[in-house]
C-alpha angles and dihedrals in degrees: 000000000000115000136172119255134196116245114195129181140155130228126203123180115237114265116217099202116018138000137187123194116190141163091246128044092229090058091051093048094047092049094046091050089054090051092048090051090056102268122138131239093273092051090051095046094049094047090047092048093052090047091051092056085066103042096034100037092156092059106042142006141190083245090054136090140247154166125234134189120198127191114198107202097195091055096033086228136136123208130187123209117198111196097159122144123275128210112256117257091253094053118107139178095258096047095110128070107224111216101184132255128066124292118245090209130101093303130031094243123147109279117269121209109268090358084268092161091055105050140000131049097310090058093063119109125194102281121234107180100098092044094047098046093044093049092049089052093046095050104033109014135078101212126088116246089247092056092047090051096046097089092048091049091051092050092049095046102036095034137224136232112251118236127229092268095056089048092050094046093047091048091052090053098036096118094050093048093046089055091057107067099203092043090048091051091051105038105029128070107249087351096288114054138056121262107252121244120214112290122123088357137024094276131233123309111229119208130182105194095168091053090047090057091049092050090048090052091052089047090055101038103025127226090325088075087065101035103034109007140063096315092051089052092050091051091046093051094047092049092048092050093054104038097261124151101219113105137181087254090059090050094048092050096051116121132185114232112228111193145153112272125250106257134203144141138246115191103310096340122102112212137202117197135180106272132220125020096002133096092269099094093049093047090051091048090054092050091047089056094046089049088067091072129062115254092256090061101040102056135100094245096084134047090237092053092048090049093052091046090050093050092047090053092044094052094045091050091048090058092042097054094041101044116020135092140124104331090217089060105027133055109221135161093256097156094046094050091051096045125107089222091062090047091052091055092046092049091051090050091050092049091051092050093052094189140061121296121250125281118296140176122314117267118254116258125272107292116210093169142102128044139229141208126195121189138182118181134200092272089049095249107154135206131189111187125178117181135168153175082220104232124031105291088002114236091347086237115130113186107236115254095008107073087223116144111207122223124242094221095149087077088073091069123085101248093215117088122239099041127117089246097042120128120277133166110274091359123139119225129234102266130192103225115127113183109171137188122197135198133194118205088344095305125114110265114158146011116191143163143142149203118239115105114243089350088073088069093060096035101058097055091045092052091047092048093047091049096048094042096058117300109147094226144002088255091057092048092052092047094049118108117269139186137214137199136159094194104294127057118014116229111207130183104245091224088083086079138245093276093058092045091052091046092053090050090052088054089059102263120144091231120201111181114213128196111205118218138167088270100045134078105195093140137026120273110230127195128181151146126241126199112226134171089254096050142282115328124201127211119198138176104254097211098057133060089260113145143176131216131181146146 
């Protein structure tokens, strides 16, 4: 049968000097304005990130978490900032009552009584966003914190008109928000309905005056306002009143981890990933395995290429879920998993097997959460910044009088004791963010990242491989079909065709064909910027409001 199909793309003119790609147009515009005014890539990324906590409140928060890679062109140096959430000091491995079954939440963990690790006050981890963004600005930026916060403050105070995606996301989570009084007051019109995007009229104007005051306080007093001052006290009191574990002492003790990135190579591209308990090591492991095949055999265009991609992802996730956790609390074979020698052995094993591996754990649920900003400036400094409230609308806890939405970072931990990623006091969970920077012959080439939960971890290496192995543009690489597995069923973009889907099934895969639409989130949603001889080229997911702006 012949049927019509929707073909969607995005086009962005090349920018000669600076470019910002972000999951929301306001983030791209704010960042590009900073670049045009003389700011550097870090200034632009931080200003954009703060702005996106206002216009994308379901994706990120100043009480969220993140991972940031910075390339400093003058020094020829890459730096990684880990400002992910930490478990409160009173948290412990046996804190959850496991009730049996598999959670339908963000991750396919064993069910916890009352889903207490997924939402509510017990789900809140020590937030790192304010500390991380402020430290990046202090060490590597040129703007003051007050100047970087100014666009976010203006958006929160003067208001903005929500887009179709905010309306859709709010509608999908209307019942959960309505059950949380402070969240309902902040995110719902009159406490019970969605704010209307432009359609037959101009749409509603959304204002967050409490959040504007909190941002202004941080602008005046610095991060201490959040971690030691009035905002810390407000968070402490709300947590204490509702049985939460997070305290002002946890906030005061929080530290950003500044580290060297995890480095690797795919074909002729040198790569810098987020290190430690992020998705970086797994993404690199996937690329190392794909690097064992020639480009003609590792792509999505053939059944054999899809099979090898699927098995590379499956094997890397098997190692990830079995072995990894906070490197300051867990001993894991980090160097071996990231080594080309290990990938060579795995690839040989996969070729000998010839068919899909055995059944594994269920894949985590669709993950329409988290956000990302990529920036390249006129001096070719680069930033890749992924930040999040974790789940959609985080914990659903808004601290009264502050407008601050708290993360639900405790969901990242395996709720069962005795695992590498089990809860521990002060421990950081295994997160899925995969910002990446790439270099060709020593020169800046690419900044890339994505939202999408665990599906980020499979998406980023596939986009990199597709780009390097022949895609005509970053946009084409992002738009190309992808797959995802965590060891069990194999999710495959149905655009690969019925023949490829049938071929994968014959090879033993539990194939689940997925058709991506504006309303679905079967796969991650990458955005990035590539440096070319002609100028700076953006790549954007075509089914989301993602946008790029430059000059």
